[in-house]
C-alpha positions in Angstrom: -177.1 8.3 -16.5 -176.2 7.2 -13.3 -172.3 7.2 -12.4 -171.8 3.5 -12.1 -173.8 2.9 -15.5 -171.7 5.9 -17.1 -168.3 4.4 -15.9 -169.3 1.0 -17.4 -170.4 2.6 -20.6 -167.5 4.6 -20.9 -165.0 1.4 -20.4 -167.0 -0.5 -23.1 -166.7 2.5 -25.6 -163.0 2.9 -25.0 -162.3 -1.1 -25.2 -164.3 -0.8 -28.7 -162.3 2.4 -29.7 -159.1 0.7 -29.0 -160.1 -2.0 -31.8 -160.7 0.2 -34.3 -158.3 1.4 -37.3 -157.3 5.1 -37.4 -159.5 5.9 -40.2 -162.5 4.4 -38.1 -160.9 6.3 -34.9 -161.1 9.6 -37.2 -164.7 8.8 -38.1 -165.9 8.2 -34.5 -164.4 11.5 -33.4 -165.8 13.3 -36.3 -169.1 12.3 -35.2 -168.7 13.1 -31.5 -167.4 16.7 -32.3 -170.5 17.1 -34.6 -172.7 16.1 -31.7 -170.6 18.4 -29.1 -171.9 21.9 -27.8 -170.0 24.9 -27.1 -168.8 23.4 -23.5 -167.5 20.4 -25.0 -165.8 22.0 -27.8 -164.1 24.7 -25.4 -163.0 21.6 -23.4 -161.6 19.9 -26.4 -159.8 23.0 -27.4 -157.9 23.5 -24.0 -156.8 19.9 -23.8 -155.5 19.9 -27.5 -153.4 22.8 -26.6 -152.0 21.3 -23.7 -151.0 18.1 -25.7 -150.0 19.5 -28.9 -148.5 23.0 -28.3 -146.3 22.3 -25.3 -143.7 25.1 -24.5 -140.5 23.2 -24.3 -138.5 26.3 -23.2 -140.9 26.7 -20.2 -141.1 23.0 -19.3 -137.5 21.9 -19.8 -134.7 22.5 -17.3 -132.7 25.5 -18.3 -129.5 23.5 -18.9 -131.5 21.3 -21.7 -133.2 24.6 -23.1 -129.7 26.2 -23.7 -128.3 22.9 -25.2 -131.3 22.8 -27.7 -130.8 26.4 -28.3 -127.0 26.3 -29.2 -127.9 24.2 -32.4 -129.9 27.1 -33.7 -128.4 29.7 -36.0 -128.4 33.3 -34.8 -131.0 34.7 -37.1 -133.4 31.6 -36.1 -132.5 32.8 -32.1 -133.5 36.2 -32.9 -136.9 35.2 -34.3 -137.4 33.0 -31.3 -136.9 36.0 -29.3 -140.0 37.5 -30.8 -142.3 34.5 -29.7 -143.1 35.8 -26.2 -141.6 37.3 -23.1 -140.7 33.9 -21.6 -138.9 32.8 -24.8 -137.1 36.1 -25.0 -136.0 36.0 -21.3 -134.6 32.4 -21.6 -132.7 33.1 -24.8 -131.4 36.3 -23.7 -130.1 34.7 -20.6 -128.0 31.9 -22.6 -124.5 33.5 -22.4 -122.6 30.5 -23.8 -125.1 30.6 -27.1 -124.5 34.3 -27.6 -120.7 34.0 -27.1 -120.5 31.0 -29.4 -122.2 33.2 -32.3 -120.0 36.1 -31.4 -116.9 33.7 -32.0 -118.2 32.5 -35.3 -118.3 36.0 -36.3 -114.6 36.6 -35.3 -115.3 38.6 -32.3 -113.1 38.3 -29.1 -114.6 36.8 -26.1 -114.2 38.3 -22.5 -114.9 35.4 -20.2 -115.1 37.5 -17.2 -118.3 39.2 -18.6 -121.2 36.6 -18.0 -124.1 38.8 -18.5 -126.1 37.2 -21.1 -128.0 40.3 -22.2 -124.5 41.8 -22.9 -123.5 39.2 -25.4 -126.7 39.3 -27.2 -126.1 43.0 -27.6 -122.5 42.3 -28.8 -123.8 39.8 -31.4 -126.0 42.5 -33.0 -123.2 45.0 -33.0 -120.8 42.3 -34.5 -123.2 41.2 -37.1 -123.6 45.1 -38.1 -119.8 45.6 -38.5 -119.5 42.3 -40.7 -122.4 43.5 -42.9 -120.6 46.6 -43.2 -117.6 45.2 -44.3 -119.3 43.0 -46.7 -121.1 46.2 -48.1 -118.0 48.3 -48.2 -119.5 50.6 -45.5 -117.1 49.9 -42.6 -114.5 52.4 -43.4 -114.0 56.1 -44.4 -111.2 58.0 -45.8 -109.3 61.1 -45.1 -106.1 62.7 -46.4 -103.2 64.3 -44.9 -101.7 67.4 -46.6 -98.3 69.1 -45.9 -95.5 67.7 -47.8 -94.2 69.2 -51.0 -92.3 66.1 -52.3 -92.4 62.3 -52.4 -93.3 60.7 -49.1 -91.2 57.6 -48.9 -91.4 56.4 -45.4 -94.5 55.8 -42.9 -94.8 54.6 -39.5 -97.9 54.3 -37.2 -98.0 54.1 -33.4 -100.8 54.8 -31.0 -102.9 57.2 -33.0 -99.7 59.1 -34.4 -98.5 58.5 -38.0 -95.0 59.8 -39.0 -94.2 60.6 -42.5 -90.7 61.0 -44.2 -90.4 62.7 -47.4 -88.1 63.9 -50.0 -88.7 67.5 -49.2 -86.3 66.8 -46.4 -88.7 66.9 -43.7 -90.5 64.3 -41.4 -93.9 65.3 -39.8 -95.9 63.6 -36.9 -99.5 63.5 -37.5 -102.6 63.0 -35.0 -104.6 60.7 -37.2 -108.0 61.5 -35.4 -107.7 65.1 -36.0 -105.5 65.1 -39.0 -103.4 67.9 -37.3 -99.6 67.9 -38.0 -97.9 67.9 -34.4 -94.5 68.1 -35.0 -92.4 69.1 -38.5 -88.9 68.9 -38.4 -86.2 69.2 -41.1 -84.2 66.0 -41.8 -82.3 64.3 -44.5 -84.3 62.4 -47.4 -86.0 59.4 -45.5 -86.4 56.0 -46.7 -87.6 54.6 -43.4 -88.6 56.2 -40.1 -89.6 54.9 -36.4 -90.5 57.1 -33.6 -91.7 57.5 -30.0 -92.8 60.5 -27.9 -89.4 61.8 -27.6 -87.3 61.3 -30.7 -87.5 60.1 -34.3 -84.9 57.6 -35.9 -84.5 57.8 -39.7 -82.8 56.0 -42.4 -81.9 57.7 -45.4 -81.1 57.4 -49.3 -77.6 59.3 -48.1 -76.4 55.9 -46.4 -76.9 57.3 -42.9 -79.2 57.3 -40.1 -80.1 59.9 -37.6 -81.9 60.5 -34.3 -83.8 63.7 -33.9 -85.8 65.2 -30.9 -89.3 66.0 -31.7 -89.7 69.0 -29.5 -86.6 70.9 -30.6 -86.0 69.1 -34.2 -82.4 69.0 -33.1 -80.2 66.0 -34.3 -79.1 63.8 -31.4 -77.3 61.4 -33.0 -75.9 60.6 -36.4 -75.0 57.0 -37.5 -72.1 56.6 -40.5 -71.0 53.2 -41.9 -73.2 52.0 -44.6 -72.4 52.1 -48.1 -75.8 51.9 -49.5 -79.2 53.6 -48.8 -80.6 52.4 -45.4 -84.1 51.0 -46.0 -85.1 49.8 -42.8 -84.4 50.5 -38.9 -85.6 49.5 -35.5 -84.5 50.1 -32.3 -84.8 49.2 -28.4 -84.2 51.9 -25.7 -83.8 49.2 -23.0 -81.1 47.7 -24.8 -79.5 51.1 -26.2 -79.5 49.3 -29.7 -80.3 50.4 -33.2 -80.3 48.0 -36.0 -80.4 48.8 -39.7 -80.9 46.9 -43.0 -79.1 48.5 -46.3 -78.8 48.4 -49.9 -75.2 47.4 -49.4 -76.6 43.9 -48.4 -75.6 44.3 -44.7 -77.1 44.4 -41.3 -75.6 46.6 -38.8 -76.1 46.7 -35.0 -75.4 50.2 -33.4 -75.0 51.6 -29.8 -78.4 54.1 -30.0 -77.1 56.8 -27.5 -73.2 56.6 -28.5 -73.7 56.3 -32.5 -70.8 53.5 -32.4 -71.4 50.4 -34.7 -71.2 47.4 -32.7 -71.4 44.8 -35.2 -71.9 44.2 -38.9 -73.8 41.1 -40.0 -73.2 39.8 -43.5 -74.6 37.0 -45.6 -77.5 38.6 -47.4 -76.8 38.9 -51.2 -79.8 41.4 -52.2 -81.0 44.7 -50.5 -81.8 44.1 -47.0 -85.4 45.8 -47.0 -86.4 44.8 -43.5 -85.1 44.5 -39.9 -87.1 43.7 -36.9 -86.0 43.4 -33.3 -88.3 41.4 -31.1 -88.3 39.1 -28.0 -88.8 35.6 -28.6 -91.9 34.1 -26.8 -90.9 30.4 -27.3 -87.9 28.1 -27.0 -86.0 26.2 -29.5 -82.5 24.6 -29.8 -81.1 28.0 -30.8 -82.8 30.5 -28.5 -85.1 30.9 -25.2 -88.1 32.8 -24.5 -87.1 36.3 -23.6 -84.2 36.4 -25.9 -84.0 39.4 -28.2 -83.8 38.2 -31.8 -83.1 40.0 -34.9 -84.7 39.4 -38.3 -83.6 40.7 -41.7 -85.2 40.1 -45.0 -84.2 40.5 -48.5 -85.7 39.6 -51.9 -85.3 35.9 -51.2 -84.2 35.0 -47.7 -85.2 35.9 -44.1 -82.3 35.7 -41.7 -82.7 35.0 -38.0 -79.8 36.6 -35.8 -79.0 36.3 -32.1 -78.6 39.9 -30.7 -75.0 39.7 -29.5 -72.3 42.0 -29.8 -69.5 39.5 -30.9 -67.7 40.0 -34.0 -68.6 37.6 -36.7 -71.9 36.8 -35.4 -73.4 33.6 -36.8 -76.8 33.4 -38.5 -79.2 31.2 -36.5 -81.4 30.2 -39.2 -82.1 31.2 -43.0 -85.8 30.9 -44.2 -87.1 31.0 -47.8 -89.9 29.6 -49.9 -87.6 28.2 -52.9 -84.3 26.8 -52.8 -83.4 28.0 -56.4 -84.6 31.5 -55.8 -87.4 31.2 -58.1 -89.9 32.8 -55.8 -89.4 36.2 -54.3 -90.5 37.3 -50.9 -92.7 40.7 -50.7 -91.3 43.3 -48.4 -93.9 42.6 -45.8 -92.4 40.9 -42.7 -94.0 40.2 -39.3 -92.8 38.7 -36.2 -94.5 38.6 -32.9 -92.0 36.4 -30.9 -94.0 33.1 -31.9 -94.7 33.2 -35.6 -93.0 34.7 -38.6 -95.3 35.9 -41.5 -94.2 37.0 -44.9 -96.0 37.3 -48.1 -94.5 35.9 -51.4 -95.2 35.6 -55.1 -96.9 32.3 -54.1 -99.0 33.6 -51.2 -98.6 34.2 -47.4 -96.4 32.0 -45.4 -96.5 31.5 -41.9 -93.6 29.9 -39.9 -93.5 28.6 -36.4 -90.4 30.3 -34.6 -89.9 27.6 -32.2 -89.2 24.9 -35.0 -88.9 27.0 -38.0 -91.1 25.0 -39.9 -93.9 26.4 -42.1 -97.2 26.0 -40.4 -99.4 27.5 -43.3 -99.4 28.9 -46.8 -102.2 31.0 -47.8 -102.6 31.0 -51.6 -104.6 33.8 -53.0 -106.0 34.0 -56.5 -103.3 36.6 -57.6 -100.5 36.4 -55.1 -97.9 38.1 -57.2 -100.0 41.3 -56.8 -101.8 40.7 -53.6 -99.5 41.9 -50.6 -99.7 41.2 -47.0 -100.2 44.4 -44.7 -100.8 42.5 -41.1 -101.5 39.1 -40.0 -103.6 38.3 -36.8 -105.0 35.3 -35.3 -108.4 35.6 -36.8 -108.2 38.0 -39.7 -105.4 39.3 -42.0 -105.3 42.5 -43.8 -104.1 42.5 -47.5 -104.1 44.9 -50.4 -103.4 45.0 -54.2 -103.3 47.9 -56.6 -107.3 48.4 -56.6 -108.6 47.2 -53.1 -108.0 46.9 -49.5 -109.1 43.2 -48.2 -110.2 41.7 -44.9 -109.4 37.9 -45.0 -111.2 35.6 -42.3 -108.0 33.2 -41.7 -110.4 30.5 -40.4 -111.9 29.9 -43.8 -109.5 32.1 -45.9 -112.5 33.8 -47.3 -112.6 37.6 -48.0 -114.8 39.0 -45.2 -114.9 42.6 -47.0 -112.9 44.8 -49.3 -112.4 48.6 -49.6 -111.4 50.6 -53.0 -108.2 52.3 -53.1 -107.1 55.2 -55.3 -104.1 55.1 -57.6 -101.6 55.3 -54.9 -97.9 55.3 -54.7 -96.7 51.7 -54.1 -93.2 51.2 -53.0 -91.3 48.2 -54.0 -89.6 48.3 -50.6 -93.0 48.5 -48.7 -92.1 51.7 -47.0 -94.8 53.8 -48.3 -98.0 51.9 -47.2 -98.7 50.5 -43.7 -101.4 48.9 -41.6 -102.9 51.1 -38.7 -104.4 49.5 -35.4 -103.8 45.8 -35.9 -105.4 44.5 -32.5 -108.7 43.9 -34.1 -106.9 41.1 -36.5 -106.9 39.0 -33.2 -110.7 39.3 -33.0 -112.8 42.2 -33.0 -114.1 43.3 -29.4 -116.6 46.3 -30.3 -114.1 48.7 -29.1 -110.7 48.0 -31.3 -112.7 48.7 -34.5 -111.7 52.2 -34.6 -108.9 54.6 -35.8 -106.5 54.1 -38.5 -106.7 50.8 -40.8 -104.3 51.9 -43.7 -102.3 54.6 -45.0 -100.4 55.1 -48.1 -98.5 58.0 -49.9 -100.3 59.5 -53.1 -98.7 61.0 -56.2 -99.7 64.4 -55.2 -97.5 64.1 -51.9 -100.6 63.6 -49.9 -101.4 60.8 -47.3 -104.4 58.8 -48.0 -106.0 57.2 -44.7 -108.5 54.5 -44.5 -110.2 54.8 -41.1 -112.9 52.7 -39.2 -116.4 54.2 -39.6 -118.1 54.6 -36.0 -120.2 51.4 -35.6 -123.9 51.8 -35.1 
């Protein structure tokens, strides 16, 4: 057929085709396909692939492709990576997408790292760690053996654990190796706190003492309480030691001289916790940078200015019930911005600038579930049988770990959280070291540690 005649015929057929309904068009195509040879069928196949199987990741600008990808869940993204090399390359280069899914898992994001393949690897590592938490495979246990009587006091710092016992000794342990670095003779220890050079102890004999690790010598002794000393804190820069006692008082001492500078009254129960911390926020009663003293008993948390004036006035008293029907548990946390404490109703969080209650987390069994540590993303809780990791964004339990029959002190001194930086968001490096430590009936120390991820 001549070209001109063919073009006329084609226009006529096309015009007629457009007048047909869908069924008639399908029948027409079926007829044409049945009359086609190999060359025509190959041409048809190539044309259909271009029309029906468009690769949007290849055809769209990267910005639009990334926008579409961020709507996909991580598992679908990983499946898409298997489609072809081009898809894998595009998806791996989508930094914001992988950072987003890492955040959803509670991972802390370093915005300075923009290499997209890095964040895909971080996600895979994060996913593995969260699965391990759910399957009770994230932790492992160890024991420290060396005391010959009840261990009442524990304190953890920078990979080292200090233990104080009724055997009139305190020991400093390397958690990683399980080796005892120092062992010194002391009085009975109800509470301990240490640094590289010294150890400060509070005792059931109503006194406190400061000891030198290297020699075991008693550097200073503090006398003045008429009841057991349940909690101590100190600051070398201020040369100040604070203590809380069963005599219902809080005392402020000169750390180096041993003299009592002030006695704070107002508690009507044992003072089981004192904390010395800089404020990071401003309110009507304090400014950023001011040192603040917190003290807690069974029902109240008191906020004090750290002054040496006599008859110091309490800045604020916090409680969860005016009639004292609800008890506070002896786990008080203060980071300069928020005060957190657990109670018989649940975990309470106060804003330190306004002293308003920001949040109450009510658990299924709050009377038996205790707070260990509270972060921005996760909280570490425990009861008589399990250690729990709670996702604070959903208040759901991300994982739990079985605990042996440990010795649970009512004052909260015989158990503690270890490394807590991961509670503000995991980053792939901070999920290591000590998670939890508690004393056992056989006088050993039971340790729960992160298992190496990978």
